[in-house]
ROFILO-362003 format. One record per residue (C-alpha): residue in one letter; chain; x, y, z. Coordinates in nm, 4 decimals. Example, Ala and Ser with C-alpha at 12.3 -4.5 7.8 and 13.67 -1.06 7.14 Angstrom:
% residues 2
(pt "a"; "A"; (1.2300; -0.4500; 0.7800)),
(pt "s"; "A"; (1.3670; -0.1060; 0.7140)),
***
This chain:
% residues 430
(pt "m"; "A"; (0.3115; -0.6216; 2.0615)),
(pt "s"; "A"; (0.1153; -0.6037; 2.3855)),
(pt "d"; "A"; (0.0319; -0.2311; 2.4052)),
(pt "t"; "A"; (0.0988; -0.0321; 2.0892)),
(pt "k"; "A"; (-0.0132; 0.2942; 2.2516)),
(pt "s"; "A"; (0.2919; 0.2944; 2.4751)),
(pt "y"; "A"; (0.5437; 0.2783; 2.1891)),
(pt "g"; "A"; (0.6739; 0.5548; 1.9661)),
(pt "f"; "A"; (0.6344; 0.5779; 1.5889)),
(pt "d"; "A"; (0.9903; 0.4650; 1.5139)),
(pt "t"; "A"; (0.9369; 0.1474; 1.7168)),
(pt "l"; "A"; (0.5940; 0.0720; 1.5726)),
(pt "q"; "A"; (0.7057; 0.1118; 1.2117)),
(pt "i"; "A"; (0.9411; -0.1819; 1.2700)),
(pt "h"; "A"; (0.7507; -0.4051; 1.5120)),
(pt "a"; "A"; (0.3739; -0.3474; 1.4875)),
(pt "g"; "A"; (0.1872; -0.6544; 1.3709)),
(pt "s"; "A"; (0.4862; -0.8886; 1.3604)),
(pt "q"; "A"; (0.6259; -1.1579; 1.5846)),
(pt "p"; "A"; (0.9055; -1.4112; 1.5262)),
(pt "d"; "A"; (0.7738; -1.6933; 1.3103)),
(pt "p"; "A"; (0.6373; -1.9571; 1.5543)),
(pt "t"; "A"; (0.7679; -2.2488; 1.3476)),
(pt "t"; "A"; (1.1179; -2.1374; 1.2480)),
(pt "g"; "A"; (1.1875; -1.8384; 1.4708)),
(pt "a"; "A"; (1.2474; -1.6212; 1.1639)),
(pt "r"; "A"; (1.2727; -1.2591; 1.2776)),
(pt "q"; "A"; (1.1685; -1.1015; 0.9459)),
(pt "t"; "A"; (0.8083; -1.1579; 0.8391)),
(pt "p"; "A"; (0.8062; -1.4542; 0.5971)),
(pt "i"; "A"; (0.6504; -1.4342; 0.2521)),
(pt "y"; "A"; (0.3594; -1.6769; 0.2747)),
(pt "q"; "A"; (0.3484; -1.7561; -0.0965)),
(pt "t"; "A"; (0.0470; -1.9822; -0.0827)),
(pt "t"; "A"; (-0.3045; -1.9729; -0.2203)),
(pt "s"; "A"; (-0.4773; -2.1807; 0.0462)),
(pt "y"; "A"; (-0.4546; -2.3097; 0.4035)),
(pt "v"; "A"; (-0.5276; -2.6513; 0.5537)),
(pt "f"; "A"; (-0.8257; -2.6554; 0.7905)),
(pt "r"; "A"; (-0.7988; -2.8405; 1.1206)),
(pt "d"; "A"; (-1.1223; -3.0233; 1.0489)),
(pt "a"; "A"; (-1.4660; -2.9725; 0.8916)),
(pt "e"; "A"; (-1.5955; -2.7791; 1.1921)),
(pt "h"; "A"; (-1.3021; -2.5371; 1.1730)),
(pt "a"; "A"; (-1.3640; -2.4805; 0.8012)),
(pt "a"; "A"; (-1.7340; -2.4123; 0.8568)),
(pt "a"; "A"; (-1.6598; -2.1640; 1.1366)),
(pt "l"; "A"; (-1.4209; -1.9711; 0.9124)),
(pt "f"; "A"; (-1.6670; -1.9533; 0.6246)),
(pt "n"; "A"; (-1.9465; -1.8440; 0.8622)),
(pt "l"; "A"; (-1.7257; -1.5599; 0.9986)),
(pt "q"; "A"; (-1.7512; -1.7196; 1.3424)),
(pt "e"; "A"; (-1.3735; -1.7553; 1.3689)),
(pt "v"; "A"; (-1.0874; -1.5431; 1.2347)),
(pt "g"; "A"; (-0.8274; -1.7255; 1.0310)),
(pt "y"; "A"; (-0.6992; -1.8075; 0.6861)),
(pt "i"; "A"; (-0.9081; -1.9619; 0.4097)),
(pt "y"; "A"; (-0.7750; -1.8476; 0.0740)),
(pt "s"; "A"; (-0.5266; -1.5744; -0.0148)),
(pt "r"; "A"; (-0.7783; -1.3728; -0.2112)),
(pt "l"; "A"; (-0.9271; -1.2975; 0.1314)),
(pt "t"; "A"; (-0.6497; -1.3215; 0.3870)),
(pt "n"; "A"; (-0.2778; -1.3974; 0.3904)),
(pt "p"; "A"; (-0.0378; -1.3926; 0.6895)),
(pt "t"; "A"; (0.2159; -1.1606; 0.5220)),
(pt "v"; "A"; (-0.0551; -0.9173; 0.4154)),
(pt "a"; "A"; (-0.2095; -0.9412; 0.7631)),
(pt "v"; "A"; (0.1124; -0.8099; 0.9225)),
(pt "l"; "A"; (0.1138; -0.5145; 0.6839)),
(pt "q"; "A"; (-0.2523; -0.4432; 0.7550)),
(pt "e"; "A"; (-0.1965; -0.4355; 1.1291)),
(pt "r"; "A"; (0.1165; -0.2246; 1.0975)),
(pt "v"; "A"; (-0.0440; 0.0447; 0.8831)),
(pt "a"; "A"; (-0.3582; 0.0441; 1.0986)),
(pt "t"; "A"; (-0.1423; 0.0913; 1.4074)),
(pt "l"; "A"; (0.0605; 0.3755; 1.2550)),
(pt "e"; "A"; (-0.2614; 0.5492; 1.1457)),
(pt "g"; "A"; (-0.4388; 0.4926; 1.4773)),
(pt "g"; "A"; (-0.7101; 0.2696; 1.3267)),
(pt "v"; "A"; (-0.8699; -0.0527; 1.4456)),
(pt "g"; "A"; (-0.8129; -0.2497; 1.1266)),
(pt "a"; "A"; (-0.7049; -0.2298; 0.7647)),
(pt "v"; "A"; (-0.7493; -0.4071; 0.4327)),
(pt "g"; "A"; (-0.4636; -0.4536; 0.1860)),
(pt "c"; "A"; (-0.5417; -0.4118; -0.1839)),
(pt "s"; "A"; (-0.3654; -0.4508; -0.5170)),
(pt "s"; "A"; (-0.3171; -0.0758; -0.5753)),
(pt "g"; "A"; (-0.4101; 0.2676; -0.4478)),
(pt "h"; "A"; (-0.6916; 0.2864; -0.7035)),
(pt "a"; "A"; (-0.8217; -0.0469; -0.5770)),
(pt "a"; "A"; (-0.8140; 0.0925; -0.2228)),
(pt "q"; "A"; (-1.0312; 0.3851; -0.3303)),
(pt "i"; "A"; (-1.2967; 0.1550; -0.4769)),
(pt "m"; "A"; (-1.2710; -0.0694; -0.1704)),
(pt "s"; "A"; (-1.3267; 0.2303; 0.0569)),
(pt "l"; "A"; (-1.6514; 0.3134; -0.1249)),
(pt "f"; "A"; (-1.7830; -0.0372; -0.1919)),
(pt "p"; "A"; (-1.9412; -0.1034; 0.1526)),
(pt "l"; "A"; (-2.0971; 0.2450; 0.1532)),
(pt "m"; "A"; (-2.2561; 0.2787; -0.1871)),
(pt "r"; "A"; (-2.5550; 0.1513; -0.3838)),
(pt "p"; "A"; (-2.6717; 0.2495; -0.7341)),
(pt "g"; "A"; (-2.7913; 0.6104; -0.7285)),
(pt "d"; "A"; (-2.5608; 0.7129; -0.4430)),
(pt "n"; "A"; (-2.3003; 0.9864; -0.4633)),
(pt "i"; "A"; (-1.9905; 1.1185; -0.2925)),
(pt "i"; "A"; (-1.8598; 1.4724; -0.2470)),
(pt "t"; "A"; (-1.4931; 1.5017; -0.3331)),
(pt "s"; "A"; (-1.2174; 1.7584; -0.3540)),
(pt "n"; "A"; (-1.1441; 1.9047; -0.6955)),
(pt "r"; "A"; (-0.7728; 1.9018; -0.6045)),
(pt "l"; "A"; (-0.6983; 1.5357; -0.6690)),
(pt "y"; "A"; (-0.4590; 1.3143; -0.8622)),
(pt "g"; "A"; (-0.5747; 1.3020; -1.2245)),
(pt "g"; "A"; (-0.6377; 0.9283; -1.2196)),
(pt "t"; "A"; (-0.8636; 0.9714; -0.9178)),
(pt "v"; "A"; (-1.0562; 1.2475; -1.0919)),
(pt "t"; "A"; (-1.1128; 1.0126; -1.3861)),
(pt "q"; "A"; (-1.2081; 0.7239; -1.1585)),
(pt "f"; "A"; (-1.4615; 0.9360; -0.9716)),
(pt "s"; "A"; (-1.5970; 1.1361; -1.2654)),
(pt "q"; "A"; (-1.6161; 0.8523; -1.5168)),
(pt "t"; "A"; (-1.5465; 0.4982; -1.3968)),
(pt "i"; "A"; (-1.7678; 0.4848; -1.0875)),
(pt "k"; "A"; (-2.0664; 0.5718; -1.3065)),
(pt "r"; "A"; (-2.0556; 0.2074; -1.4174)),
(pt "f"; "A"; (-2.1511; 0.1139; -1.0610)),
(pt "g"; "A"; (-2.4359; 0.3631; -1.0706)),
(pt "w"; "A"; (-2.2436; 0.5983; -0.8404)),
(pt "s"; "A"; (-2.1552; 0.9629; -0.8996)),
(pt "a"; "A"; (-1.9244; 1.2311; -0.7579)),
(pt "t"; "A"; (-1.9629; 1.6045; -0.7043)),
(pt "f"; "A"; (-1.6345; 1.7973; -0.7111)),
(pt "v"; "A"; (-1.5999; 2.0999; -0.4835)),
(pt "d"; "A"; (-1.3350; 2.3257; -0.3356)),
(pt "i"; "A"; (-1.2617; 2.1219; -0.0242)),
(pt "d"; "A"; (-1.1642; 2.4418; 0.1621)),
(pt "d"; "A"; (-1.5187; 2.5735; 0.1147)),
(pt "t"; "A"; (-1.7202; 2.3964; 0.3841)),
(pt "a"; "A"; (-2.0375; 2.5746; 0.2756)),
(pt "a"; "A"; (-1.9934; 2.4323; -0.0755)),
(pt "i"; "A"; (-1.9514; 2.0837; 0.0702)),
(pt "e"; "A"; (-2.2784; 2.1139; 0.2599)),
(pt "a"; "A"; (-2.4576; 2.2613; -0.0403)),
(pt "a"; "A"; (-2.3479; 1.9699; -0.2587)),
(pt "a"; "A"; (-2.4956; 1.7084; -0.0238)),
(pt "d"; "A"; (-2.8317; 1.5394; -0.0682)),
(pt "e"; "A"; (-3.0089; 1.2345; 0.0741)),
(pt "n"; "A"; (-2.8006; 1.0046; -0.1465)),
(pt "t"; "A"; (-2.4630; 1.1408; -0.0369)),
(pt "k"; "A"; (-2.2705; 0.8603; 0.1348)),
(pt "a"; "A"; (-1.9138; 0.9913; 0.1843)),
(pt "i"; "A"; (-1.6743; 1.2853; 0.1519)),
(pt "f"; "A"; (-1.3297; 1.2293; -0.0016)),
(pt "c"; "A"; (-1.0120; 1.4390; -0.0025)),
(pt "e"; "A"; (-0.6337; 1.4087; -0.0008)),
(pt "s"; "A"; (-0.4338; 1.5229; 0.3021)),
(pt "i"; "A"; (-0.1580; 1.6646; 0.0786)),
(pt "a"; "A"; (-0.2917; 1.6816; -0.2742)),
(pt "n"; "A"; (-0.1174; 1.5362; -0.5772)),
(pt "p"; "A"; (0.0183; 1.7223; -0.7702)),
(pt "g"; "A"; (-0.0342; 2.0728; -0.6337)),
(pt "g"; "A"; (0.0603; 2.0131; -0.2701)),
(pt "h"; "A"; (-0.2645; 2.1626; -0.1355)),
(pt "v"; "A"; (-0.2983; 2.0848; 0.2353)),
(pt "a"; "A"; (-0.6469; 1.9933; 0.3512)),
(pt "d"; "A"; (-0.8037; 2.1222; 0.6722)),
(pt "i"; "A"; (-0.9125; 1.7738; 0.7733)),
(pt "a"; "A"; (-1.0714; 1.8801; 1.1016)),
(pt "a"; "A"; (-1.2953; 2.1324; 0.9247)),
(pt "v"; "A"; (-1.4043; 1.8818; 0.6598)),
(pt "a"; "A"; (-1.4606; 1.6174; 0.9281)),
(pt "a"; "A"; (-1.6961; 1.8543; 1.1110)),
(pt "v"; "A"; (-1.9071; 1.8811; 0.7949)),
(pt "a"; "A"; (-1.9004; 1.5039; 0.7485)),
(pt "n"; "A"; (-2.0221; 1.4529; 1.1041)),
(pt "k"; "A"; (-2.3011; 1.7053; 1.0489)),
(pt "l"; "A"; (-2.4079; 1.5206; 0.7338)),
(pt "q"; "A"; (-2.3632; 1.1838; 0.9107)),
(pt "v"; "A"; (-2.1382; 1.0426; 0.6406)),
(pt "p"; "A"; (-1.7792; 0.9161; 0.6706)),
(pt "l"; "A"; (-1.4837; 1.1303; 0.5685)),
(pt "i"; "A"; (-1.2316; 0.9341; 0.3603)),
(pt "v"; "A"; (-0.8815; 1.0846; 0.3456)),
(pt "d"; "A"; (-0.6137; 0.9749; 0.1009)),
(pt "n"; "A"; (-0.2983; 1.0060; 0.3112)),
(pt "t"; "A"; (-0.0543; 0.8801; 0.0476)),
(pt "s"; "A"; (0.1520; 1.1969; 0.0120)),
(pt "a"; "A"; (0.1727; 1.2774; 0.3820)),
(pt "t"; "A"; (0.1997; 0.9265; 0.5333)),
(pt "p"; "A"; (0.1110; 0.8731; 0.8999)),
(pt "y"; "A"; (0.4513; 1.0143; 0.9934)),
(pt "l"; "A"; (0.3467; 1.3642; 0.8847)),
(pt "c"; "A"; (-0.0288; 1.3409; 0.9321)),
(pt "r"; "A"; (-0.2723; 1.1094; 1.1135)),
(pt "p"; "A"; (-0.6124; 1.1980; 0.9655)),
(pt "i"; "A"; (-0.8058; 0.9860; 1.2152)),
(pt "e"; "A"; (-0.6798; 1.2062; 1.4993)),
(pt "q"; "A"; (-0.8214; 1.5052; 1.3091)),
(pt "g"; "A"; (-1.1633; 1.3450; 1.2609)),
(pt "a"; "A"; (-1.1361; 1.1250; 0.9504)),
(pt "h"; "A"; (-1.3274; 0.7966; 0.9533)),
(pt "l"; "A"; (-1.1430; 0.6041; 0.6801)),
(pt "v"; "A"; (-0.7902; 0.6497; 0.5434)),
(pt "v"; "A"; (-0.6602; 0.5188; 0.2121)),
(pt "h"; "A"; (-0.3061; 0.4826; 0.0827)),
(pt "s"; "A"; (-0.1317; 0.3944; -0.2335)),
(pt "t"; "A"; (0.1335; 0.1889; -0.0559)),
(pt "t"; "A"; (0.3213; 0.1995; -0.3880)),
(pt "k"; "A"; (0.4459; 0.5433; -0.2898)),
(pt "y"; "A"; (0.6109; 0.6565; 0.0362)),
(pt "l"; "A"; (0.5174; 0.3544; 0.2472)),
(pt "t"; "A"; (0.7145; 0.1210; 0.0199)),
(pt "g"; "A"; (0.9477; 0.3987; -0.0866)),
(pt "n"; "A"; (1.1580; 0.2068; -0.3369)),
(pt "g"; "A"; (0.9465; 0.1855; -0.6509)),
(pt "t"; "A"; (0.9296; -0.1944; -0.6582)),
(pt "v"; "A"; (0.5647; -0.2969; -0.6064)),
(pt "t"; "A"; (0.2132; -0.1595; -0.6313)),
(pt "g"; "A"; (-0.0350; -0.1816; -0.3473)),
(pt "g"; "A"; (-0.3030; -0.0033; -0.1506)),
(pt "v"; "A"; (-0.4620; -0.0120; 0.1910)),
(pt "v"; "A"; (-0.7835; 0.1092; 0.3531)),
(pt "v"; "A"; (-0.7624; 0.1887; 0.7254)),
(pt "d"; "A"; (-1.0780; 0.1709; 0.9382)),
(pt "s"; "A"; (-1.0869; 0.4160; 1.2286)),
(pt "g"; "A"; (-1.3644; 0.2229; 1.4011)),
(pt "n"; "A"; (-1.5144; 0.5572; 1.5089)),
(pt "f"; "A"; (-1.8064; 0.5929; 1.2654)),
(pt "d"; "A"; (-2.1537; 0.4992; 1.3893)),
(pt "w"; "A"; (-2.2993; 0.3130; 1.0916)),
(pt "t"; "A"; (-2.6409; 0.2848; 1.2564)),
(pt "a"; "A"; (-2.6973; 0.6525; 1.3433)),
(pt "a"; "A"; (-2.8468; 0.7778; 1.0168)),
(pt "g"; "A"; (-2.9388; 0.4512; 0.8469)),
(pt "k"; "A"; (-2.7494; 0.5609; 0.5347)),
(pt "h"; "A"; (-2.5306; 0.2540; 0.4950)),
(pt "p"; "A"; (-2.7501; -0.0567; 0.4845)),
(pt "s"; "A"; (-2.4632; -0.2859; 0.3860)),
(pt "m"; "A"; (-2.3248; -0.2324; 0.7350)),
(pt "t"; "A"; (-2.6520; -0.2543; 0.9277)),
(pt "e"; "A"; (-2.9012; -0.4720; 0.7400)),
(pt "p"; "A"; (-2.8955; -0.8544; 0.7210)),
(pt "e"; "A"; (-2.6392; -0.9855; 0.4716)),
(pt "p"; "A"; (-2.7927; -1.2670; 0.2619)),
(pt "a"; "A"; (-2.4564; -1.4257; 0.1798)),
(pt "y"; "A"; (-2.3938; -1.4863; 0.5518)),
(pt "h"; "A"; (-2.7408; -1.6063; 0.6574)),
(pt "g"; "A"; (-2.8638; -1.2654; 0.7703)),
(pt "l"; "A"; (-2.5537; -1.1609; 0.9657)),
(pt "k"; "A"; (-2.5465; -0.7856; 1.0411)),
(pt "f"; "A"; (-2.1913; -0.6567; 1.0193)),
(pt "h"; "A"; (-2.2193; -0.3632; 1.2586)),
(pt "e"; "A"; (-2.4161; -0.5638; 1.5131)),
(pt "t"; "A"; (-2.1713; -0.8552; 1.4959)),
(pt "f"; "A"; (-1.8334; -0.6831; 1.4599)),
(pt "g"; "A"; (-1.8907; -0.3419; 1.6170)),
(pt "p"; "A"; (-1.6030; -0.0982; 1.5512)),
(pt "m"; "A"; (-1.4461; -0.3411; 1.3028)),
(pt "a"; "A"; (-1.7606; -0.3792; 1.0909)),
(pt "f"; "A"; (-1.6125; -0.1964; 0.7926)),
(pt "t"; "A"; (-1.2916; -0.4037; 0.8023)),
(pt "f"; "A"; (-1.4744; -0.7358; 0.8133)),
(pt "h"; "A"; (-1.7190; -0.6305; 0.5418)),
(pt "s"; "A"; (-1.4323; -0.5234; 0.3161)),
(pt "i"; "A"; (-1.2628; -0.8613; 0.3507)),
(pt "a"; "A"; (-1.5631; -1.0933; 0.3611)),
(pt "i"; "A"; (-1.7474; -0.9254; 0.0729)),
(pt "g"; "A"; (-1.5177; -0.6699; -0.0907)),
(pt "l"; "A"; (-1.2115; -0.8890; -0.1407)),
(pt "r"; "A"; (-1.4254; -1.1996; -0.1853)),
(pt "d"; "A"; (-1.6194; -1.0553; -0.4793)),
(pt "l"; "A"; (-1.4008; -0.7800; -0.6255)),
(pt "g"; "A"; (-1.0754; -0.9711; -0.5834)),
(pt "m"; "A"; (-0.8549; -0.6603; -0.5516)),
(pt "t"; "A"; (-0.6052; -0.8604; -0.3518)),
(pt "m"; "A"; (-0.2570; -0.7560; -0.2436)),
(pt "a"; "A"; (0.0131; -1.0119; -0.3268)),
(pt "p"; "A"; (0.2229; -1.1386; -0.0332)),
(pt "q"; "A"; (0.5447; -1.0387; -0.2136)),
(pt "s"; "A"; (0.4096; -0.6838; -0.2418)),
(pt "a"; "A"; (0.3200; -0.6798; 0.1267)),
(pt "f"; "A"; (0.6706; -0.7996; 0.2146)),
(pt "q"; "A"; (0.8376; -0.5261; 0.0087)),
(pt "t"; "A"; (0.6128; -0.2644; 0.1663)),
(pt "l"; "A"; (0.6894; -0.3888; 0.5171)),
(pt "l"; "A"; (1.0606; -0.3487; 0.4424)),
(pt "g"; "A"; (0.9961; 0.0066; 0.3276)),
(pt "i"; "A"; (0.7904; 0.1038; 0.6308)),
(pt "e"; "A"; (1.0773; 0.0047; 0.8614)),
(pt "t"; "A"; (1.2628; 0.3210; 0.7503)),
(pt "l"; "A"; (0.9601; 0.5447; 0.6870)),
(pt "s"; "A"; (1.0353; 0.8083; 0.9511)),
(pt "l"; "A"; (1.4011; 0.8359; 0.8501)),
(pt "r"; "A"; (1.3116; 0.8745; 0.4850)),
(pt "m"; "A"; (1.0315; 1.1236; 0.5445)),
(pt "q"; "A"; (1.2603; 1.3460; 0.7512)),
(pt "r"; "A"; (1.5075; 1.3598; 0.4621)),
(pt "h"; "A"; (1.2317; 1.4001; 0.2011)),
(pt "v"; "A"; (1.0974; 1.7030; 0.3880)),
(pt "e"; "A"; (1.4408; 1.8589; 0.4494)),
(pt "n"; "A"; (1.5312; 1.8273; 0.0826)),
(pt "a"; "A"; (1.1940; 1.9551; -0.0371)),
(pt "q"; "A"; (1.2237; 2.2615; 0.1848)),
(pt "k"; "A"; (1.5679; 2.3474; 0.0454)),
(pt "i"; "A"; (1.4742; 2.2908; -0.3176)),
(pt "a"; "A"; (1.1404; 2.4724; -0.2977)),
(pt "t"; "A"; (1.3130; 2.7711; -0.1384)),
(pt "w"; "A"; (1.5755; 2.7758; -0.4119)),
(pt "l"; "A"; (1.3127; 2.7511; -0.6864)),
(pt "e"; "A"; (1.1007; 3.0274; -0.5332)),
(pt "n"; "A"; (1.3966; 3.2646; -0.5596)),
(pt "d"; "A"; (1.4879; 3.1683; -0.9174)),
(pt "p"; "A"; (1.3872; 3.4262; -1.1834)),
(pt "r"; "A"; (1.3084; 3.1488; -1.4341)),
(pt "v"; "A"; (1.0248; 3.0271; -1.2089)),
(pt "d"; "A"; (0.6845; 3.1953; -1.1812)),
(pt "f"; "A"; (0.5684; 3.0311; -0.8586)),
(pt "v"; "A"; (0.6159; 2.7299; -0.6304)),
(pt "t"; "A"; (0.3270; 2.5521; -0.4565)),
(pt "y"; "A"; (0.5169; 2.3918; -0.1684)),
(pt "a"; "A"; (0.3081; 2.4329; 0.1468)),
(pt "g"; "A"; (0.6189; 2.4331; 0.3640)),
(pt "l"; "A"; (0.7228; 2.7753; 0.2359)),
(pt "p"; "A"; (0.6436; 3.0765; 0.4592)),
(pt "s"; "A"; (0.4805; 3.2386; 0.1547)),
(pt "s"; "A"; (0.2325; 2.9509; 0.1117)),
(pt "p"; "A"; (-0.1330; 3.0256; 0.1900)),
(pt "y"; "A"; (-0.1290; 2.6970; 0.3810)),
(pt "a"; "A"; (0.1752; 2.7751; 0.5983)),
(pt "e"; "A"; (-0.0374; 2.8307; 0.9102)),
(pt "r"; "A"; (-0.2336; 2.5119; 0.8472)),
(pt "v"; "A"; (0.0876; 2.3141; 0.8056)),
(pt "a"; "A"; (0.2300; 2.4488; 1.1324)),
(pt "k"; "A"; (-0.0849; 2.3471; 1.3176)),
(pt "a"; "A"; (-0.1793; 2.0111; 1.1669)),
(pt "y"; "A"; (0.1390; 1.8909; 0.9916)),
(pt "p"; "A"; (0.4129; 1.9923; 1.2374)),
(pt "r"; "A"; (0.6718; 1.7532; 1.0931)),
(pt "g"; "A"; (0.6490; 1.9124; 0.7502)),
(pt "a"; "A"; (0.4493; 1.9484; 0.4333)),
(pt "g"; "A"; (0.5808; 1.6414; 0.2558)),
(pt "a"; "A"; (0.7975; 1.6353; -0.0548)),
(pt "l"; "A"; (0.5485; 1.6676; -0.3398)),
(pt "f"; "A"; (0.4856; 2.0024; -0.5062)),
(pt "t"; "A"; (0.4747; 2.1839; -0.8371)),
(pt "f"; "A"; (0.6389; 2.4892; -0.9854)),
(pt "a"; "A"; (0.5558; 2.7000; -1.2890)),
(pt "v"; "A"; (0.8221; 2.7520; -1.5528)),
(pt "k"; "A"; (0.8446; 3.0762; -1.7444)),
(pt "g"; "A"; (0.7965; 2.9799; -2.1065)),
(pt "g"; "A"; (0.4880; 2.7671; -2.0450)),
(pt "y"; "A"; (0.4125; 2.4236; -2.1880)),
(pt "e"; "A"; (0.7104; 2.4001; -2.4232)),
(pt "a"; "A"; (0.9559; 2.5050; -2.1542)),
(pt "c"; "A"; (0.8125; 2.2440; -1.9173)),
(pt "v"; "A"; (0.8527; 1.9685; -2.1738)),
(pt "k"; "A"; (1.2116; 2.0751; -2.2451)),
(pt "l"; "A"; (1.2862; 2.0890; -1.8736)),
(pt "v"; "A"; (1.1644; 1.7345; -1.8208)),
(pt "d"; "A"; (1.3756; 1.6174; -2.1135)),
(pt "s"; "A"; (1.6866; 1.7914; -1.9762)),
(pt "v"; "A"; (1.7150; 1.6573; -1.6215)),
(pt "e"; "A"; (1.9869; 1.4042; -1.5398)),
(pt "i"; "A"; (1.9366; 1.2971; -1.1765)),
(pt "f"; "A"; (1.5595; 1.3398; -1.1635)),
(pt "s"; "A"; (1.3754; 1.0465; -1.3210)),
(pt "h"; "A"; (1.0890; 1.1192; -1.5597)),
(pt "v"; "A"; (0.8320; 0.8687; -1.4345)),
(pt "a"; "A"; (0.4621; 0.8513; -1.3436)),
(pt "n"; "A"; (0.5211; 0.7784; -0.9772)),
(pt "l"; "A"; (0.5934; 0.9613; -0.6543)),
(pt "g"; "A"; (0.7248; 0.8852; -0.3071)),
(pt "d"; "A"; (1.0417; 0.7095; -0.4241)),
(pt "t"; "A"; (1.3823; 0.7497; -0.2620)),
(pt "r"; "A"; (1.4802; 0.8833; -0.6045)),
(pt "s"; "A"; (1.3754; 1.2318; -0.7084)),
(pt "l"; "A"; (1.1069; 1.2228; -0.9762)),
(pt "i"; "A"; (0.9684; 1.4731; -1.2243)),
(pt "i"; "A"; (0.6701; 1.4822; -1.4571)),
(pt "h"; "A"; (0.4694; 1.7292; -1.6612)),
(pt "s"; "A"; (0.1226; 1.6451; -1.5326)),
(pt "a"; "A"; (-0.0795; 1.8259; -1.8011)),
(pt "s"; "A"; (0.0624; 1.6037; -2.0748)),
(pt "t"; "A"; (0.0634; 1.2794; -1.8739)),
(pt "t"; "A"; (-0.1157; 1.1985; -1.5470)),
(pt "h"; "A"; (-0.3777; 1.4716; -1.5937)),
(pt "r"; "A"; (-0.3962; 1.4549; -1.9723)),
(pt "q"; "A"; (-0.7550; 1.3176; -1.9763)),
(pt "l"; "A"; (-0.8897; 1.6150; -1.7819)),
(pt "t"; "A"; (-1.0385; 1.9326; -1.9223)),
(pt "p"; "A"; (-0.8305; 2.2533; -1.8981)),
(pt "e"; "A"; (-1.0586; 2.3670; -1.6157)),
(pt "q"; "A"; (-1.0064; 2.0406; -1.4267)),
(pt "q"; "A"; (-0.6312; 2.0650; -1.4803)),
(pt "e"; "A"; (-0.6247; 2.4160; -1.3350)),
(pt "a"; "A"; (-0.8343; 2.3128; -1.0338)),
(pt "a"; "A"; (-0.6093; 2.0147; -0.9670)),
(pt "g"; "A"; (-0.2926; 2.2260; -0.9859)),
(pt "a"; "A"; (-0.1787; 2.0650; -1.3107)),
(pt "a"; "A"; (-0.1858; 2.3594; -1.5504)),
(pt "p"; "A"; (0.0169; 2.3379; -1.8757)),
(pt "n"; "A"; (0.2952; 2.5628; -1.7383)),
(pt "v"; "A"; (0.3483; 2.3488; -1.4272)),
(pt "v"; "A"; (0.5934; 2.0678; -1.3507)),
(pt "r"; "A"; (0.5497; 1.8281; -1.0583)),
(pt "l"; "A"; (0.8419; 1.7226; -0.8406)),
(pt "s"; "A"; (0.8666; 1.4354; -0.5950)),
(pt "i"; "A"; (1.1815; 1.5109; -0.3991)),
(pt "g"; "A"; (1.3921; 1.2115; -0.3018)),
(pt "i"; "A"; (1.6631; 1.1589; -0.0437)),
(pt "e"; "A"; (1.9708; 1.2326; -0.2556)),
(pt "d"; "A"; (2.2186; 1.5122; -0.1793)),
(pt "p"; "A"; (2.0049; 1.8276; -0.2143)),
(pt "e"; "A"; (2.2903; 2.0263; -0.3703)),
(pt "d"; "A"; (2.3097; 1.7721; -0.6512)),
(pt "l"; "A"; (1.9358; 1.8028; -0.7094)),
(pt "i"; "A"; (1.9570; 2.1825; -0.7214)),
(pt "r"; "A"; (2.2431; 2.1675; -0.9741)),
(pt "d"; "A"; (2.0380; 1.9299; -1.1891)),
(pt "l"; "A"; (1.7343; 2.1595; -1.1856)),
(pt "d"; "A"; (1.9555; 2.4599; -1.2518)),
(pt "q"; "A"; (2.1047; 2.3155; -1.5697)),
(pt "a"; "A"; (1.7650; 2.1842; -1.6852)),
(pt "l"; "A"; (1.6033; 2.5243; -1.6315)),
(pt "s"; "A"; (1.8831; 2.6859; -1.8304)),
(pt "a"; "A"; (1.8168; 2.4492; -2.1185)),
(pt "a"; "A"; (1.4408; 2.4971; -2.0955)),
(pt "t"; "A"; (1.4422; 2.8777; -2.0867)),
(pt "a"; "A"; (1.7422; 2.9513; -2.3110)),
***
C-alpha cells in the first residue's frame, strides 16, 4: 500500500503488507512453505549475508509469509518494523536480547501473566539478567528501582489476569527520564483498543496466539519497533551502537537508523536464538487479523454486559473489569482506551478456592483452557494453574488470588454466557 497513514484501521487490518502474488496473482497471501531461497548469483548472496541488501536467505531469518504479518502488525501499531517469533514468550526474550548484557536488569510491573513473572524472576537469570518488580502505577517506585545497569521498563497495557490498565504515558515519561526503552505487552488490548507507541512506548510485544489470531489454532509472537528510541543518547545499549564483530564492525544504529532494533533482532536474534515463526502460523494469524476490529467490538460489548451482571450478583465479591464505572481505572480507560477495556478480567467467588474450582468444573459453554483472546469464551482458575508457581504474595499482586477466576469473554450470544455462569455459580455456591 502506498500511504498507510491515509487509510483507516479496518482497511489496514486487511491490506497492510500484502499485494497480489506477482507470479500467480493470488489475492490471499500464500504460505511460503520453504526453508531456503535461490540466490540470483554469488554477488547477490554475499550482499544479503553482509546486510547490504534486504531479501530472503533462510526461513529461520526471513520468510515472505511472515514478512507480510510483520509489516501488517507494525502498521497497525504505528511502528517502523516488526519481528515475528514462535510465541509470545519468545517475543519477550527477543525484545530484551538486543538491550541486555550479563549483569543488566529491567524494571517490570508486578501485575503480569504468571508465566511472564516466572520468565523474568527465574529464567532470565540464566542469561545473567535480573528483574525488579514494582507497582507500575507508582512512578516514584519505578525511578527508585533504577540503577546504572537498568536497560528497559516492561508492563502490560491491560494486565493478564486482573485487567489492570496501565498509564502508559506516565510510565513512558519515566523511561525517557531514565533513557531506557519502555516495552509494552499489548496482547490483551490489541492495537484496535490501544496503540502504546502513540502514548510513548518504544517497543511493543504481542502473543499473536491470542486476539490477533483469535481462533486458538497457532502460537506466535511479534516485537514491534517504534523507531523512536535514540540508542546513542545514553550509551546504554552497546549492541545497537558499537561495532558488531559478526558483520565486520557494522554499527546497527549508524547503518539502519530508526530500524536498527528490527535489523538487529533478525540478523542476530533470530539467527542465533532461532525463535522463528512458522509460515503456517503467520498465515493463520493474518486470517485472524482481517476481522480483528469486528471481533474486538463484540468482545468488548459482551465483556461489558457480563461484568455488569457479575458485579450485581450476590454470589460474587468483586469484579476487576476496568470498563465498569466502579473501576478505579474507569477514568484512565475513557482517556487512553476509548474503544473499551478489552474482554479479560477476573471476579472473586464467595466461597473461596473450593468454590472457584467447582465453578470451573460446572461451566458448559465456557471452555476451561490456559489461553485467552479466542472467539470462544474461556475460563480458568489462575491460582491453581497459570500462576501456580508464584508465591501467595505474587499471586495477590498479579490479581490471581485463590478466590479469583479469570474470564476471557468471547463473541457468543451474551445471554447464553450469562446463563452458563449463572448455573455454574449456583453449583459452586450451593
